[in-house]
LOMARNU-87136 format. One record per atom (N, C-alpha, C): residue in three letters; y, z, x. Coordinates in steps of 0.001 Angstrom, whole numbers, padded with zeros to 6 digits, always signed. Each point is the difference from the previous one (the first is absolute). Last residue first. Layout:
<nodes>
ALAYZX...
</nodes>
This chain:
<nodes>
UNK-002441+023817-000042UNK+000741+000080+001182UNK+001027-001162-000245UNK-002948+002497-004160UNK+000591-001020+000834UNK+000602-000286+001344UNK-004346+003548-003230UNK+001967-000538+000572UNK-000311-001163+000382UNK-003626+002179-001434UNK+000270-001098-000953UNK+001178+000092+000205UNK-003221+002238+002785UNK+000641+000750-000906UNK+001106-000390-001268UNK-002901-002680+003648UNK-000878+000837-001045UNK+000734+001111-000625UNK+001487-004645+001259UNK-000082+001102+000471UNK-000714+000521-000829UNK+001363-004935-001165UNK-001032+000678+000316UNK-000498+001195+001150UNK+002623-001262-004519UNK+000657+000309+001240UNK-001448+000184+000381UNK+001395-001157-004396UNK-000671-001501+000978UNK+000099+000548+001398UNK+001772+002920-003502UNK-001468-000486-000477UNK-000652-001138+001019UNK+003842+003140-000772UNK+000142-000507+000685UNK-001367-001099+000480UNK+001418+005388-001222UNK+000953-001595-000833UNK+000156-001400+000868UNK-001113+004521+001943UNK-001147+000047-001237UNK+000661-001637-000948UNK+003106+000650+004161UNK-001441+000849-000405UNK-000422-000086-001461UNK+004029-001816+001995UNK-000386-000464-001192UNK-002265+000419+000386UNK+002992+000046+004638UNK+000618+000472-001523UNK-001517-000855-000792UNK+001280+001567+005233UNK-000854-000923-000180UNK+000871+000509-001641UNK+001526-000542+005265UNK-000706+000472-000908UNK-000764-000093-001185UNK+002389-002638+003438UNK+001452+000746-000837UNK-000943+001187-000631UNK-000989-003476+004273UNK-000571+000365-001514UNK+001290+001066+000240UNK+000979-004096+002945UNK-000690+001246-000470UNK+000029+000667-001254UNK+000593-004057+004271UNK-000356-000261-001275UNK-000145+001936-000299UNK+002544-003431+003273UNK-000283+001060+000117UNK-000676+000112-001838UNK+001063-004720+002672UNK+000172+001006-000676UNK-000785+001314+000339UNK+000499-005575+000563UNK-000016+000738+001048UNK+000532+001444-000286UNK-001724-003359-003913UNK+001481+000141+001281UNK-000742+001236+001190UNK-000560-001821-005524UNK-000760-000877+001027UNK+000964+000601+001378UNK-001393+000586-005944UNK+001223-000014+001054UNK-000770+000350+001374UNK-000624-001682-005585UNK-000679+000262+001033UNK+001204+000331+000897UNK-001202-000626-005388UNK+000718-000175+000563UNK-000856+000681+001345UNK+000216-000385-005544UNK-001923-000788+001548UNK+001470+000181+000948UNK+001422+000412-004660UNK+000152+001115+001003UNK-001541-000369+001311UNK+001958-002931-003018UNK+000487+000489+000691UNK-000138+001657+000550UNK-003083-002458-002584UNK+000470-000670+001278UNK+001033+000384+000224UNK-002724+002749-002971UNK+001141-000162-000068UNK-000182-001260+001318UNK-004396+002793-000971UNK+001675+000936+000378UNK+000069-001752-000618UNK-004521+003000-000327UNK+000706-000820+000095UNK+001775-000594-000065UNK-003967+002804+001900UNK+000752+000570-000397UNK+000592-001222-000427UNK-002396+000712+003535UNK-000771+000343-000600UNK+000549-000270-001421UNK+001407-001512+005157UNK+000429+000497-000812UNK-001235-000444-001465UNK+000211-000053+005955UNK-000351-000127-001250UNK+000666+000631-001671UNK+000555-001832+006729UNK-000333+001054-001745UNK+000525-000887-001024UNK-000967-000528+005778UNK-000326-000139-001589UNK+000490+000598-000588UNK+001232-002193+005527UNK+000005+001354-001508UNK-000561-000790-001362UNK-000037-001540+005380UNK-000248-000521-001173UNK-000098+001727-000588UNK+002443-002287+005105UNK-001014+000946-000495UNK+000334+000082-002162UNK+000591-003108+005315UNK+000143+000481-001538UNK-000605+001147-000323UNK+002260-003043+004745UNK-001411+001182-000688UNK+000259+000456-001392UNK+003351-003861+001961UNK-001000+000886+000511UNK-000992+000481-000818UNK+003031-003115-002149UNK+000935+000180+001886UNK-000926+000684+000808UNK-000305-002993-005492UNK-000638+001132+001040UNK+001185+000205+001726UNK-000886-002226-005518UNK+001362+000018+001371UNK-000815+001151+000626UNK-003505-000416-002924UNK+000981-001306-000826UNK+000764+000471+001573UNK-005175+000814-002552UNK+000811-000382+001053UNK+001582-000466+000004UNK-003875+001841-003732UNK+001389-000761+000044UNK+000308+000449+001096UNK-004677+000758+000140UNK+000902-000290-000736UNK+000962-000740+000151UNK-002913+001563+004285UNK+000159+001175-001350UNK+001132-001626-000979UNK-002001+000030+004581UNK-000498-001419-001425UNK+000305+001194-001009UNK+001035+002566+004451UNK+000276-001803-000071UNK-000301-001107-000925UNK+000352+005327-001028UNK-000675-000601+000619UNK+000957-001470+000170UNK+002247+004879-000102UNK-000155-001081-000844UNK-001094-000674+000823UNK+000342+004377-000135UNK+000223-000705+001325UNK-000308-001116-000529UNK+000884+004624-003206UNK-000572-000635+000930UNK+000654-001504+000445UNK+000718+004844-003065UNK+000443-001188+000052UNK-000781-000568+001275UNK-002285+003113-002986UNK+001151+000219+000310UNK+000693-001875+000229UNK-002693+001935-004498UNK-000343-000145+001542UNK+002070+000355+000469UNK+001019-001487-003633UNK-001466-000090-000527UNK-000420+000254+001526UNK+004377+001390-002842UNK-000647-000548+001369UNK-001103+000235-000264UNK+002349+000062-003711UNK-000428+000603+000112UNK-000483-000526+001107UNK+004820-001528-002926UNK-002155+000605-000191UNK-000471+001128+001088UNK+004468-003519+000142UNK-000546+000236-000681UNK-001821+000838-000080UNK+002631-000635+004305UNK+000496-000904-001042UNK-001156+001052-001154UNK+001987-000618+006375UNK-000242+000827-001083UNK-000185-000648-001652UNK-000126-000327+005816UNK+000027-000300-001539UNK-000832+000189-000322UNK+002115+000231+005307UNK-001111+000682-001304UNK+000529-000946-001317UNK+000160-001492+005543UNK+000250-000085-001029UNK-000920+001191-000759UNK-001160-002572+004475UNK+000732+001907-000184UNK+001231+000319-001535UNK-003404-003838+000598UNK-001030+001056+000487UNK+001485+001441-000479UNK+001540-004985-002981UNK-000705+001444+001975UNK+000120+000592-000054UNK-001540-001808-004501UNK+000666-000427-000052UNK-000234+000771+002093UNK-002610-001619-005017UNK-000114-000119+001452UNK+001862+000024+000204UNK-002297+001637-004631UNK+001132+000279+000578UNK-000093-000624+001819UNK-002160+000487-005965UNK-000591-000155+001550UNK+001329-000307+000937UNK-000786+002225-004952UNK+000393-000803+000658UNK-000376+000455+001722UNK-001574-000437-006039UNK-000938+000441+001694UNK+001441-000519+001303UNK+000265+001416-005849UNK+000079-001130+001280UNK-000541+001127+000813UNK-000332-000808-006072UNK+000147+001159+001059UNK+000531-000812+001396UNK+002900-000667-004662UNK-001703+000173+001105UNK+000108+000805+000703UNK+003463-001941-004476UNK-000939+001041+001228UNK-001152-000351-000065UNK+004060-002628-002982UNK-001484+000567+000379UNK+000103+000468+001710UNK+004406-000029-002079UNK-001366+000185-001211UNK-001971-000776+000326UNK+004628+000672+002767UNK-000851+000369-000847UNK-000647+000288-000632UNK+000986-004183+002902UNK+000161+001002-000859UNK-000479+001171-000285UNK-000267-004777+003096UNK+000300+001805+000146UNK+001009-000229-001093UNK-004895-001770+001648UNK+000572-000185-001427UNK+000973+001136+000330UNK-001116-002840+004816UNK-000752+001285-001314UNK+000708-000049-002077UNK-000101-001375+006284UNK+000184-001062-001411UNK-001179+001285-001145UNK+003488+001664+004607UNK-000780-000023-000478UNK-000955-000875-001982UNK+004538+000645+002803UNK-000784-000462+000964UNK-001676+000022-000743UNK+003965-000413-002767UNK+000862-000688+001576UNK-001137+000292+000992UNK-001045+001903-004243UNK-000345-001270+000016UNK+000815-001037+001663UNK+001216+004565-001613UNK-001721+000159+000931UNK-000399-001375-000063UNK+004279+001426-002423UNK-000109-000822+001117UNK-001024+000300+001064UNK+002312+002174-004607UNK-001309-001285+000349UNK+000090-000789+000739UNK+003397+004181-000235UNK-001435-000140-000884UNK-001033-000927-000301UNK-000480+001971+003693UNK+000704+000516-001197UNK+001503-001140-000442UNK-003333+000588+004350UNK-000111-001267-000793UNK+001413+000207-002085UNK-000735+001079+005881UNK+000708+001028-001100UNK-000041-001243-000784UNK-002385+001289+004864UNK-000293-000900-000686UNK+001438+001217-001027UNK-000510-000858+005916UNK+000369+000383-001003UNK-000456-000496-001528UNK+000254-000360+005451UNK-000984-000510-001443UNK+000276+001165-001058UNK+002015-000740+005968UNK-000504+000759-000909UNK-000431-000705-001171UNK+001778-000350+005363UNK-000018-000434-000485UNK-001075+001417-001665UNK+004062+000985+003359UNK-001703+000519-000267UNK-000349-000964-000644UNK+004728+001723+001486UNK-000356-001269-000336UNK-001388-000006+000190UNK+001833+003693-001320UNK-000214+000117+001157UNK+000208-001244+000859UNK+000333-000326-004678UNK+001287+001242+000230UNK-000204+000136+001557UNK-003817-003301-002224UNK+000794+000961-000521UNK+001576+000234+001064UNK-001923-004566-000575UNK+000189+000706+000960UNK+000653+001356-000774UNK-003225-003428-003992UNK+001207+000109+001742UNK+000169+001277+000511UNK-002733-002951-004788UNK+000150+000516+001313UNK+000787-000284+001182UNK-001452+000962-005431UNK+000883-000357+000984UNK-000044+000123+001946UNK-002082-000700-005781UNK-000846+000038+001905UNK+001012-000118+000673UNK+002394-000825-004651UNK-001043+001197+000262UNK-000414+000794+001203UNK+002170-005683+000235UNK+000575+002055-001025UNK-001538+000254+000286UNK-000085-004163+002283UNK+001167-000392-000847UNK+000567+001551-000244UNK-004628-001548+003198UNK+000406+001343-001020UNK+001610-000384-000574UNK-002950-003366+002604UNK+000879+001244+000487UNK+000904+000525-001197UNK-005539-002210+001707UNK+001598-000670-000486UNK+000534+000920+000652UNK-004890-001006-002681UNK+000506+000617+001313UNK+001815-000204-000390UNK-005628-000296-002302UNK+001713+000154-000083UNK+000252+000617+001444UNK-004616-000925-003495UNK-000028+001000+001470UNK+001561-001203-000131UNK-003541+001627-004114UNK+001866-000656+000465UNK-000111+000675+001121UNK-003781+000177-004011UNK-000035+000190+001556UNK+001232-000478+000201UNK-002595+001109-004685UNK+001181-000605+000520UNK+000494+000327+001497UNK-003877+001577-003659UNK+000240+000241+001088UNK+000578-001449+000584UNK-001537+001878-005215UNK-000039-000942+001212UNK+000616+000457+001476UNK-002289+001911-005924UNK+000078-000393+001765UNK-000322-000638+000845UNK-000571+001088-005761UNK-000451-000659+001374UNK+000922+000010+000819UNK+001020+001105-005307UNK-000787+001454+001609UNK-000373-000526+001237UNK+000549-003590-004150UNK+000960+001081-000068UNK-001121+000929+000735UNK-000213-004853+002223UNK+000214+001087-000977UNK+000064+001372-000446UNK+001420-004671+003350UNK-000747+001723-000144UNK+000075-000166-001374UNK-000563-004374+002650UNK+000880+000287-001109UNK-000649+001370-000123UNK-000145-002768+005130UNK-001063+000470-001531UNK+001608+000321-000780UNK+001341+000466+003885UNK-001104-000901+000495UNK-001206-000608-001278UNK+006226+000858+000628UNK-001899+000674-000242UNK-000905-001237-000112UNK+005142-000940+001647UNK-001132-000156-000867UNK-000954+001042+000033UNK+005149+001438+000890UNK-001168-000355+000767UNK-001069-000651-000744UNK+005951+001001+001203UNK-001351-000136-001113UNK-001648-000571+000433UNK+004935+003080+001263UNK-000938-001136+000553UNK-000926+000135-000576UNK+005842+000586+000015UNK-001389-000145-000863UNK-001636-000572+000696UNK+005771+000368+001088UNK-000931+001170-000104UNK-001210+000127-000524UNK+001844-004547+000239UNK+001249+000927-001292UNK-000870+001573-000082UNK-003448-003016+001922UNK+001025-000170+000134UNK+000817+000955-000852UNK-005382-002048+001640UNK+001552+001082+000798UNK+001133-000144-000504UNK-006131-000830-000761UNK+001899-000654+000120UNK+000950+001336-000053UNK-005945-002259+000521UNK+001029+001166-000249UNK+001138-000779+000456UNK-005782-000609-001114UNK+001087-000208+000583UNK+001653+000892-000760UNK-004607+001378+002911UNK+000289-000626-001265UNK+001004-001085+000222UNK-004822+001782+002558UNK+001971+000205-000081UNK-000668-000472-000602UNK-003210+003668+000002UNK+000738-001850+000265UNK+000955-000114-000208UNK-001580+004956-000526UNK-000322-000502+001173UNK-000210-001484+000643UNK+001940+002304-004065UNK-001292+000018+000721UNK-001394-000630+000754UNK+005081-001219-000526UNK-000914+000501-001287UNK-001810-000030+000478UNK+004788-001684+003698UNK-001115+000129-000702UNK-000656+000900-000714UNK+004732-001911+003053UNK-000525+000714-001084UNK-001434-000254-000230UNK+003590-000269+003941UNK-001369-000314-000157UNK-000226+000688-001409UNK+004710-000529+002565UNK-001531-001281+000881UNK-000877-000020-000323UNK+004637+002175-001452UNK-000191-000056-000562UNK-001435-001118+000806UNK+005208+002034+000405UNK-001173-001568+000424UNK-001355+000989-000480UNK+005129+002053-001457UNK-001010+000195+000775UNK-001124-001060+000109UNK+003614+000681-003210UNK+001000+000555+001247UNK-000741-000308+001302UNK-002609+001903-005152UNK+001466-000087+000598UNK+001003-000213+000818UNK-003989+000992-004381UNK+000467-000025+002009UNK+000432-001084+000427UNK-002742+001895-004837UNK+001236+000035+000431UNK-000054+000508+001763UNK-003742-002397-003442UNK+000591+001386+000769UNK+001398-000323+000126UNK-004315-002195-004093UNK+001777+000308+001466UNK+000733+001139+000279UNK-004912-002610-001612UNK+000219+001285+000023UNK+001863-001139+000609UNK-004632-002273-003151UNK+001052-000048+001552UNK+000684+001787-000793UNK-003542-000773-002898UNK-000135-001155+001080UNK+001471+000003+001578UNK-002657+002508-004917UNK+000790-000029+001264UNK-000354-001321+000727UNK-002337+001929-004850UNK+000627-001489+001050UNK+001298-000190+000567UNK-000696+004281-002677UNK-001284-000963+000396UNK+000609-000428+000183UNK+002310+004102+000801UNK-000236-000730-000879UNK-001241-000807+000134UNK+001290+002907+002998UNK+000670+001345-000807UNK-000090-000811-001334UNK-002056-001106+004797UNK+000635-000194-000654UNK-000081+000678-001226UNK+000619+001221+005196UNK-000844+000078-001115UNK-000170-000581-001267UNK+000911+000294+005954UNK+001340-000327-000812UNK-001602+000278-001094UNK+001453+001232+005712UNK-000897-000089-001440UNK+000315+000159-001287UNK+001279-002270+004794UNK+001233+000994-001287UNK-001630-000166-000770UNK+001251-000276+006061UNK-001312-000118-001114UNK+000390+000806-001818UNK+003066-001712+004661UNK-000275+001237-000686UNK-000871-000852-000879UNK+002495-000026+005307UNK-000994-001114-001637UNK+000236+001214-000577UNK+003754-001665+004118UNK-000897+000631-001357UNK-001072-000096-000526UNK+003941-000086+004682UNK-001320-000805-000219UNK-000639+000800-001651UNK+005351-000347+002725UNK-001652+000446-000685UNK-000599-000957-000260UNK+005190+000275+003165UNK-001093-000663-001274UNK-001063+000404-000137UNK+003232+000592+003227UNK+000619+000851-001073UNK-000414-000845-000902UNK-000909+002341+004923UNK-000175-001289-000930UNK+000220+000553-001614UNK-000823+002678+004057UNK+000396-000933+001308UNK+000351-001377-001849UNK-002521+004012-000603UNK+001213+000562+000801UNK+000543-001218+000615UNK-003294-000420-004499UNK+000130+000097+000965UNK+000878+000637+000494UNK-004259-000395-003779UNK+001858+000364+000686UNK+000042-000242+001045UNK-003825-001158-004965UNK+000344+000064+002001UNK+001430-000266+000558UNK-003685+001233-005141UNK+002233-000064+000656UNK-000356+000197+001960UNK-003637-000227-004805UNK-000121-000376+000902UNK+001651+000114+000491UNK-002263+001408-004737UNK+000680-000531+000059UNK-000573+000737+002178UNK-001639-000467-004876UNK-000968+000776+001244UNK+001631-001207+000731UNK-000414+002116-005708UNK+001102-000703+001268UNK-000742+000060+001172UNK-001199+000320-005936UNK-000276+001010+002012UNK+000757-001182+000875UNK-000285-000111-004885UNK-000406+000558+000152UNK-000086+001337+001295UNK+002834-003518-003782UNK-000327-000156+001388UNK-000578+001321+000399UNK-000336-003290-004225UNK+000368+000913+000221UNK+000052+000559+001724UNK+000444-004438-004856UNK-000663+000942+001546UNK+001131+001151+000397UNK+001239-003347-003684UNK-001716+000554+000222UNK-000674+000621+000668UNK+005198-000667-001097UNK-000733-000474+000863UNK-001758-000749+000227UNK+003679+002182-003009UNK-000963-000524-001097UNK-000220-001223+001643UNK+003859+002350+001397UNK-000154-000353-001622UNK-001402-000558-000441UNK+003505-000001+004254UNK-001234+001375+000010UNK-000877+000020-000962UNK+004049-002704-000190UNK-000752-000894+001277UNK-001286+001470-000219UNK+003104-000092-003494UNK-001146-000182-000297UNK-000640-000313+001302UNK+005781-000159+000096UNK-001136+000640-000439UNK-001690-000349-000593UNK+002982-001195+004538UNK-000210-000203-000376UNK-001119+000668-001619UNK+001990+002241+004817UNK-001056-001027-000760UNK+000317-000235-001218UNK+003140+002534+003550UNK-000476-000042-001141UNK-000730-000451-000731UNK+001591+000126+005132UNK+000858-000428-001327UNK-001131+000389-000686UNK+000396+001177+004269UNK+000323+001850-000505UNK-000090-001349-001633UNK+000766-003274+004561UNK-001529+001533-000095UNK+001094+000362-001914UNK-000416-005233+000630UNK+000836+001590+000883UNK-000011+000854-000257UNK-003292-004000+002299UNK+000533+000913-001302UNK+001093+000471+000189UNK-001865-003406+003339UNK-000079+001260-000682UNK+000150+000359-000749UNK-000921-004890+002643UNK+000621+001065-000125UNK-000216+001191-001314UNK-003909-001691+003333UNK+000797-000618-001156UNK+000772+001226-000381UNK-002317-001183+005244UNK-000371+001113-001004UNK+001433-001075-001772UNK-003897-002705+003649UNK+001579+000547+000256UNK+000193+001681-001029UNK-004230-000869+002979UNK+000612-000241-001269UNK+001104-000143-000039UNK-001308+000024+005112UNK-000350+000673-000946UNK+000305-000581-001479UNK-002361-002262+004409UNK+001982-000181-000521UNK-000878+001337-001064UNK-003691+000226+003673UNK+000516-000912-001284UNK+001363+000375-000503UNK-002373+003032+002508UNK+000022-001244+000871UNK+000666-000887-000590UNK-002865+003080-002388UNK+000471+000375+001210UNK+000304-001343+000983UNK-000443-000593-005227UNK-001550+000403+001417UNK+001012+000135+001202UNK+000443+001102-006270UNK+000434-001234+001243UNK-000884+000903+001499UNK-003193-000390-004461UNK+001597+000407-000299UNK+000635-000348+001908UNK-003350-002646-003640UNK-000214+001042+001042UNK+001343+000417+000592UNK-000939-002288-004355UNK-001380+000802+000672UNK+000440+000715+000999UNK+002781-002414-004141UNK+000148+000420+000397UNK-001041+000865+001032UNK+002561-003846-003676UNK-001566+000699+000613UNK+000798+000286+000741UNK+004361+000017-001728UNK-001544-000564-000852UNK-000958+000199+000996UNK+004857+001240+000793UNK-000962+000925+000225UNK-000830-001753+000121UNK+005126+000246-001303UNK-001677-000487+000187UNK-000656+000586+000674UNK+005290+001517-000265UNK-001296-000012+000553UNK-000925-000363-000682UNK+005427+000599-001294UNK-001341+000202-000225UNK-001096-000371+000204UNK+004791-000216+001562UNK+000313+001529-000827UNK-001877-000036-000380UNK+001696-002349+004895UNK-000895-000346-002551UNK+000982+000962-000015UNK-000304-001294+004835UNK+001310+000450-000803UNK+000024-000673-001132UNK-002769+003353+003163UNK-000155-001071-000421UNK+001556-000136-000861UNK-000786+003118+004124UNK-000391-000248-000872UNK+000147-001557-000245UNK-002061+002014+004669UNK+001286-000740-000898UNK+000051+000274-002135UNK-001789+003199+004083UNK+000000+000057-000698UNK+001408-001358-000704UNK-000501+003696+005175UNK+000403-000214-002071UNK-000536-001494-000614UNK-000229+002628+004530UNK-000766-000619-000689UNK+000222-000369-001682UNK+003194+004025+001889UNK-001258-000983+000660UNK-000326-000496-000448UNK+004131+003477+000785UNK-000978-001024-001490UNK-000290-000797+000725UNK+003348+002707+001772UNK-001049+000730+000037UNK-001667-000702-001053UNK+004540-001928+000432UNK-000188-000437+002020UNK-001354+001386-000695UNK+002766-000408-004038UNK-001112-001397+000441UNK-000492+000144+001434UNK+001891+004620-001869UNK+000018-001041-000106UNK-000125-001448+000463UNK-000990+004339-003223UNK+000372-000047+001835UNK+000274-002478+000039UNK+000751+005442-004050UNK-000282-000940+000326UNK+000289-000384+000995UNK-001881+004828-001228UNK+001197-001253+000046UNK-000197-001291+000572UNK-002824+005103-001601UNK+000348-001673-000378UNK+001150-000384+000952UNK-002778+004751+000457UNK+001025-000421-001013UNK+000457-001585+000657UNK-005041+003698+000563UNK+001500-000235+000655UNK+000864-000810-000955UNK-003486+003821-001328UNK+000269-001615+000532UNK+001753-000406+000421UNK-004161+004962-001756UNK+000885-000649+000340UNK+000563-001793+000163UNK-003504+003992-003070UNK+000742-001720+001305UNK+000851+000130+000173
</nodes>
């Protein structure tokens, strides 16, 4: 694979920017529906400082294990904001779990549901707290669905490349996935993932895992539809091996994608190829 080198872009090339909240924390309360097209976009809370180590014990004895992230992301070639959606499938590792705390900062949350039902949620200091709709016993699962939008402050970089063309590339290391993806942003909690990306039709999109089918023209009613400037295509990538969030990355731009051949033949048990290699 080859990709373009990115450089910062001036504000003249950034359009439809969403206003940021003046408060460090944004209380969400009970949320039932996402933002409706034509209404004022919700304000974005101030982000935390990137790369800061979490306080000791933050990820210990939480009572929950993330099993899977189902991510949907909409990108544009003429706007510096994104529309996102993630369904986080969780499993209780002890009885009596009533709440989940995810890492998420700088973007506005527009809807939160648990198992399809609206719930209470609060966003402050880089954390998104969600009240579960029921108390989970040991081994029970729940799906937390979060819709969000805004201008990423870090990790998901929306900039022009050296040719003056827009691009989007993710760099989550070491704990910066939280700037664009609600998650347990710590290597102790690995999960499988499905990444669905809507992007301009002339772009190419690369991501972790196996490309599911071929890119297709994005239907008008497809999930997380956000900033658009013309025809879009949709790419779907699936990972069947649990990964830490810092390795869940996406690259999207008008670029050439070149295969460098195969590797790890006979040593890649999750390979979908008959020869057991990865490409």
